[in-house]
C-alpha positions as CSV (number, residue, x, y, z in Angstrom):
1,X,-61.1,130.6,90.7
2,X,-60.8,132.2,87.3
3,X,-64.6,132.0,86.8
4,X,-66.3,130.8,84.7
5,X,-63.4,128.4,84.1
6,X,-63.2,126.9,87.6
7,X,-63.5,123.2,88.4
8,X,-67.1,122.5,89.6
9,X,-65.8,120.3,92.5
10,X,-63.3,122.9,93.8
11,X,-66.0,124.8,95.6
12,X,-67.1,121.6,97.4
13,X,-63.5,120.9,98.3
14,X,-63.1,124.4,99.8
15,X,-66.4,124.0,101.8
16,X,-65.2,120.7,103.1
17,X,-61.9,122.1,104.3
18,X,-63.7,125.1,105.9
19,X,-65.9,122.8,107.9
20,X,-63.3,120.2,108.7
21,X,-60.8,122.7,110.2
22,X,-63.5,124.8,112.0
23,X,-62.6,127.9,110.0
24,X,-64.2,131.2,110.9
25,X,-63.0,133.5,108.0
26,X,-62.5,133.2,104.2
27,X,-59.8,135.0,102.2
28,X,-60.1,134.5,98.4
29,X,-56.6,135.0,97.1
30,X,-57.4,136.7,93.8
31,X,-58.5,136.2,90.2
32,X,-62.2,135.6,90.9
33,X,-62.7,136.3,87.2
34,X,-60.6,135.1,84.3
35,X,-61.7,137.8,81.9
36,X,-60.3,135.9,79.0
37,X,-62.2,138.0,76.5
38,X,-60.5,141.2,77.8
39,X,-56.9,139.8,78.0
40,X,-54.0,142.0,76.8
41,X,-52.7,138.8,75.1
42,X,-54.1,137.0,72.2
43,X,-57.6,135.5,73.0
44,X,-58.9,132.2,71.6
45,X,-60.7,132.9,68.4
46,X,-62.7,129.8,68.9
47,X,-63.8,130.9,72.4
48,X,-67.1,129.5,73.7
49,X,-68.3,132.8,75.1
50,X,-68.5,136.3,73.9
51,X,-67.4,138.9,76.4
52,X,-70.9,139.5,77.6
53,X,-71.7,135.8,77.9
54,X,-68.4,135.1,79.8
55,X,-69.3,137.8,82.4
56,X,-72.9,136.6,82.7
57,X,-71.8,133.0,83.3
58,X,-69.0,134.0,85.6
59,X,-71.5,136.0,87.8
60,X,-73.9,132.9,88.0
61,X,-71.0,130.7,89.0
62,X,-69.6,133.2,91.6
63,X,-73.1,133.1,93.1
64,X,-72.3,129.5,94.2
65,X,-69.3,130.8,96.1
66,X,-71.3,133.7,97.5
67,X,-74.0,131.4,98.8
68,X,-71.4,129.2,100.5
69,X,-69.2,132.0,101.8
70,X,-71.5,135.2,102.0
71,X,-68.8,137.2,103.9
72,X,-65.2,137.1,102.6
73,X,-62.2,139.2,102.0
74,X,-61.2,139.1,98.4
75,X,-57.7,140.0,97.2
76,X,-57.8,141.7,93.7
77,X,-55.8,139.7,91.2
78,X,-54.3,140.6,87.9
79,X,-57.1,139.1,86.0
80,X,-59.6,141.0,88.1
81,X,-57.9,144.3,87.2
82,X,-58.1,143.8,83.4
83,X,-61.2,145.9,82.9
84,X,-59.9,148.7,85.0
85,X,-56.5,148.5,83.2
86,X,-58.3,148.8,79.9
87,X,-60.3,151.8,81.2
88,X,-57.1,153.5,82.3
89,X,-55.5,152.8,78.9
90,X,-58.5,154.6,77.3
91,X,-58.2,157.5,79.9
92,X,-61.6,156.7,81.5
93,X,-61.8,158.0,85.1
94,X,-62.4,155.4,87.7
95,X,-65.6,157.2,88.7
96,X,-67.2,155.6,85.6
97,X,-66.4,152.1,86.7
98,X,-68.7,150.0,89.0
99,X,-67.2,148.3,92.0
100,X,-66.4,144.6,92.0
101,X,-69.0,143.8,94.5
102,X,-71.7,145.6,92.5
103,X,-70.8,143.9,89.2
104,X,-70.4,140.4,90.7
105,X,-73.4,140.7,93.0
106,X,-71.5,139.9,96.2
107,X,-72.5,142.6,98.8
108,X,-70.7,140.8,101.6
109,X,-67.3,140.5,99.9
110,X,-64.6,143.1,100.7
111,X,-62.2,143.6,97.8
112,X,-58.7,144.7,98.8
113,X,-55.1,144.7,97.4
114,X,-53.7,143.2,100.6
115,X,-55.0,141.8,103.8
116,X,-53.2,141.2,107.1
117,X,-54.6,139.0,109.9
118,X,-52.7,137.6,112.9
119,X,-49.3,138.6,111.5
120,X,-50.0,136.9,108.2
121,X,-50.2,138.9,104.9
122,X,-52.5,137.7,102.1
123,X,-51.5,138.9,98.6
124,X,-52.3,137.8,95.0
125,X,-48.5,137.5,94.2
126,X,-47.7,139.0,90.9
127,X,-44.3,140.1,92.3
128,X,-42.9,136.7,92.6
129,X,-43.2,133.6,94.9
130,X,-44.3,133.2,98.5
131,X,-40.9,132.0,99.6
132,X,-39.2,135.2,98.3
133,X,-41.9,137.6,99.5
134,X,-42.0,136.3,103.1
135,X,-38.2,136.8,103.4
136,X,-38.2,140.2,101.6
137,X,-40.9,141.5,104.0
138,X,-39.9,139.3,107.0
139,X,-43.6,138.5,107.4
140,X,-45.6,135.4,107.1
141,X,-47.1,135.3,103.6
142,X,-49.9,133.5,101.7
143,X,-50.3,134.0,98.0
144,X,-51.8,132.6,94.8
145,X,-51.1,133.7,91.2
146,X,-48.8,130.9,90.2
147,X,-51.1,128.0,89.2
148,X,-48.5,125.3,89.2
149,X,-47.1,125.8,92.7
150,X,-48.4,124.7,96.1
151,X,-46.1,124.5,99.2
152,X,-45.4,126.0,102.6
153,X,-41.8,126.7,103.6
154,X,-40.5,128.1,107.0
155,X,-37.4,130.2,107.4
156,X,-35.8,130.5,110.8
157,X,-33.1,132.9,111.9
158,X,-31.6,133.8,115.3
159,X,-34.5,136.1,116.1
160,X,-37.2,135.4,113.6
161,X,-39.4,132.7,111.9
162,X,-41.6,133.3,108.9
163,X,-43.4,131.1,106.4
164,X,-44.3,131.5,102.8
165,X,-47.3,129.6,101.5
166,X,-48.1,129.2,97.8
167,X,-51.7,127.8,97.5
168,X,-52.3,126.9,93.9
169,X,-55.6,127.4,92.2
170,X,-59.0,125.8,91.3
171,X,-58.8,126.2,87.5
172,X,-60.2,123.7,84.9
173,X,-57.0,123.2,82.9
174,X,-58.9,121.9,79.9
175,X,-60.6,125.2,79.4
176,X,-59.7,127.1,76.3
177,X,-58.7,130.1,78.4
178,X,-55.7,128.2,79.7
179,X,-54.6,127.0,76.2
180,X,-51.5,129.2,76.5
181,X,-50.2,126.8,79.3
182,X,-51.1,123.4,77.6
183,X,-47.4,122.5,77.1
184,X,-46.5,123.3,80.7
185,X,-47.1,121.8,84.0
186,X,-50.7,121.0,85.2
187,X,-52.0,123.3,87.9
188,X,-51.8,122.5,91.7
189,X,-55.5,122.3,92.8
190,X,-55.8,123.2,96.5
191,X,-56.2,125.7,99.2
192,X,-54.5,126.9,102.4
193,X,-55.7,126.9,106.0
194,X,-54.2,129.1,108.7
195,X,-54.8,128.0,112.3
196,X,-53.8,128.9,115.8
197,X,-54.0,132.7,115.3
198,X,-51.6,132.7,112.3
199,X,-49.1,130.2,113.7
200,X,-50.1,127.0,111.9
201,X,-50.2,127.1,108.1
202,X,-51.5,124.0,106.3
203,X,-51.4,123.5,102.5
204,X,-54.1,121.1,101.3
205,X,-54.2,119.6,97.8
206,X,-57.3,118.3,96.3
207,X,-57.5,114.6,95.1
208,X,-58.0,114.6,91.4
């Protein structure tokens, strides 16, 4: 999502897939927030928002997601962690830091590092790709993090079968927060649906 820099229509796309496939649970794969203002890399000096403004707008936009999906499991992404990382750099104890759900006003969202359901692990994916992670762990894997990749690959051996799904993102590529990638590939906008108790993964790309 990388709010407040998410495509407006991405939410409606996700709602459509949820309804169409009779989904019963939502897993947000990480990076709810972009936190551009707090990046460890150079920030855009012509940024539209100050840090305070960016967070306020992000909270308002995340409210749209909360209203659509009041209960969700949220994987903590590397952009979500930026504030905590800066607090740790400054030797500030975590006791001083508010929880994600309190800051973002999403009481029904459960923030975790990793989630497992029906033999499928959901992670953000900083460590690499879904195709390598599923084979390293010998476990069905769904992850995000890599904005330009969306695929589902199955690996079959004598006594095993696992899949790795990379689901892309919902970012608005023209936003100043993604200026660092302007010369690279455009993002893959889409989501993943897991059906039949973890046995049927479907990667769905949004029409642009």
